[in-house]
N, C-alpha and C positions, 0 to 999 in steps of 0.2 A: 597515542599511535595512527600510525595514517593506512591501515590495514579497517578503520573502523570508516574510514573516507569513502569507500563505494563497497554499499552493502546491500541486500538484498533489500527491495523495497516491497514488493507486495506478499501477502500470504492467500494462498487459493481457496475460496472460500464456496464455488461452485464450477462443475464442469460440466458442459454438451455437449455431445454428438460425437467423437471419440473415446477411445481407450486414453485414461492417465497417463499410462505409463509411454503415450508419446511425446510429453513434456519432457524434454531433455533441458537441463538447466546447469551451466557452469559457473562455478563458483570459485575461485582461487582465494580460500580460505577467507573470505570475506573481503577482497578487493574488488574483483569486476564481476559483473553477473550479466547472464546473456539468456533470454529465452528464446527458444525455438519451441514453436508448435501448429499441429496442424487441425486445432479444433477453438472454439471459441470459448475465452476464460473471461468470469468474472473477479474482480479482486477489489478489495477496498484499499485505499492507500489513505494513511494517518500516520504518517510519520513527524516527528519533532524536528526532522532538519529539510532543509533544502535539496531541491534535487533536478539534474539535469537530464532531462533523456533525451534521446536519438534514437529514430529509428532507423532500421536499414533496410526492413522489408515488412510489408502485411498492413496492419491498420491497426489504430491504438483510439479509443475512442474515451475521454475522458469526463465526466458527469459532475456539474459542479453547480448546485444550487438551479436545478433546471435548465441549469445552461451546457449544452453539449460541445468539445473541443475535441475536432476531429484530427490526429497525426496522421499523417501518411510517409509513405518511406520517402526517407531524403530530406526528412523533418527533425527539428529540435522544438522542445520546451521545455521552459521552467517551469517548476513547480514549488511553490510557496510552503516551507515550512507551518505546522500547527493547523493545516486544515483537512478533514474529512472528506475526502472524494470517493465517487465510482470509477472505476476503469476497466476497460472491456478492451482485451487483445484479441485479434483478430486475425488469420490467415485470411488472404487475397487473392483469388483466383486459385493458380498455383504456388503463390509465392506465400510460405510461411511467415510466419510472425517471428520477428528476430530486434531486441532493441537494448540496446545497453545504458544504464543511467550511472552518473556519478551525484555521489551524495554529498554534502559538504555540513560535517561538523563543524560544532562551535569552535573546538580547538585549533582546527585547519583555517578557520575564519579569523578566530583570535592570534592566530601567529602572524599570517596573512596580514592584518590589518596592523599588528603592532611594527610592522617592514616599508608599510608605505609613507610618503609622504602625506602629512596629513593638508599642507597647503593644498592639495590637488584633489582635494574631496569637494564635491561640488554642493553650493549651499541653497538651501531652503528648496527642495527637492520635493516635486509634491508626489506622496506614495500613492498610486492607484488601487483601489477596493480589489481588484480580479487577484485570484488566487493561481489562474493556469495562463502562462504569460507565450503565445506560439513567437519562436524568434525566426526571422525569415532567413534562408541559408547565406551563411558569410562563409570565406575562407577559413578564417581562424578554427571555426567551428568543426567544418567540415573536414580539415587537417585533423584536429584534437581526436576523433572519433573513429575515421580509419587508420589513424593511426594503432589505435588498439585492438582494429581485427586480427592481426597475427595472431596475439598472446592466445583466442582461442581456436584459431584456423589451425596454429601450428604446433596448440600444446606446451607456451611456452609459460611458465609463472614467472609473471614479473615482480622484480624486487621492490622493497619497499619505497627506497630510493626515487623509481619511477611514477609508481603509486603519486607520489608526495609531489612528481612535476606536473603528472598530468592534472590533479586537481589544481596547482597553482595555473596550470592551462587552460583550465576551463574557469577558473574566478576571472582571470586576465580575460579572455573570450566574453564574460556576461559585461564588464565591468565596459568594455569597449562599445558594446553593443548600446548601452544606455545607461544615461544618467540616475536613473530608478532604481539599478542593480547595488549603488551605494548603499543609499540608507534600509533598504531591504538583508543585504548579507549581511550587515556590521552593524544590526541592533542585536544586542547581547541579553535584550530582558531575558527573565524568566519564561521555562515552557510555558505552555498553557493546558487546561486542564477542561473537560468538559464535561455534564450530568452522566453518571453512571447510569442509573435507571433509564434516561432519555435512549442511550447508547443503546442499553439491552433491549429496552422493546422496541426496537426497530431492527434489529438482528438476533436475537435468542435462536434461531432457527438454524443461523449459519454453525458450519463446524469450525468452532475458534477454539485455541488454547487457550488458559486463565492468563497466557503471558503475554497474547495477541491482544486481549481483552485490556489488558491493563496498559500496555504501549499507544491502541487504538483510543485510549481515556485522556491518555495523555501522563501516567501515572508509571512508577517502577512497580512490579509485581506485591511489594510488601505494602509500599502504600495505596494499592488499591483493596487489596486485602482489608486492610483497617478502615479505609473508609469506606469498605462495603457494609461491613456490622453496624455503621451510623445508623443504618437506611434499612436493615433486614435483620431477622433474627437466624433464617436461613445461610448457608454458606450458597456462594455462587453458584455453584455446581448444578446444588437442589433448587434453588431460585427458579434456573434456566428450565431444568426437568420440569417443573413443577407449570410453571407459561407454556412450555410445549403444550403439554398435556391437557392444559386448560384450550388454547387454539385445537388441538386435536378433537375435541369435546363438542365444539361448538361446530367444526368443520363436520362432525359424524351427524350429530343431533339436529341441526340448524339447515345445515347444506344437503344430508344425504348422501355423502360421500363415503365410497369404500374404503375399508380398514386398510387394504393393500395400497391404495393410493395415499391415506393422510401420512401414515406413520414415517415416510419417508420425506414426506412437506413439511412436515415440523419439526424436521432435524434427527430423528431417529434411524440408525444406522440395519436394524435387524428386527422384524415383527413381534418376536421373542421376547425381546428388550421393552416394548414399547407395550404390549400386552400387559405385562408382569407388572410394569409399571403406574400404567394405566387401571388397573385391578386396585392396584395398593391405595391409591389416590379417592378413586371412584368407589369399591366398592362392589365393583362388576367390569368384565372382561368388556373390549371396546365392542366386540358382536355382538354385545346384548342393548346395545344403544339405540 
């Protein structure tokens, strides 16, 4: 199914400055995605598929292993699969954030690979360690992404055939950019997995569904639940709540913080839920810490 070729990349974890309803996302049955935003948005990117990102306006900062890559309007970047990155989508002056991403799943890449002449594939290409590659402005990439704007501006849903062609166009553009994309795109080894507890210890305060956590750790939901049972007697939801309450206790007891500040900071949505859970775990309400 080529509708899987272009899909939503990011899940919103934290929103600052303005109201969330001012974020507008256009998604044609999982085929194309465009984000418009007049506030800053922090996202975690951890997809098992390669991504080609183009920015029409605004600014996007990608943080990878303490290295920051800035993507500006008119610029394009390739993001390798199976790597967890932090992303910041920002408006720039009066320009709202607007970007479109193409995601290349394995079935699309396998079909493309089956049709190319194998003698044309360069040999002994050194694969760089970088996870994010900024791509210099090119006519083929600019033409590809500019051709997608009418589907958003005019509200016309592209056909599956058009989606297939645009994906193929994106792959050709990457291969024409540099030989390094041959071994990167056509590596069909199994998806990665990352340590569940390591991920949760870093992200337990964020508002994530179980489906998102499973995807970010390189697992299906069923595999995630099975693997989690091996490391904890608690359910994932109860483990997260316990961890949040422990963090809240430290902030209240050792840092002298106020309850009104702490419950939101550790990931609770309302004070009554926080107070009830806190009293159940510690035997007294948070106001008595």
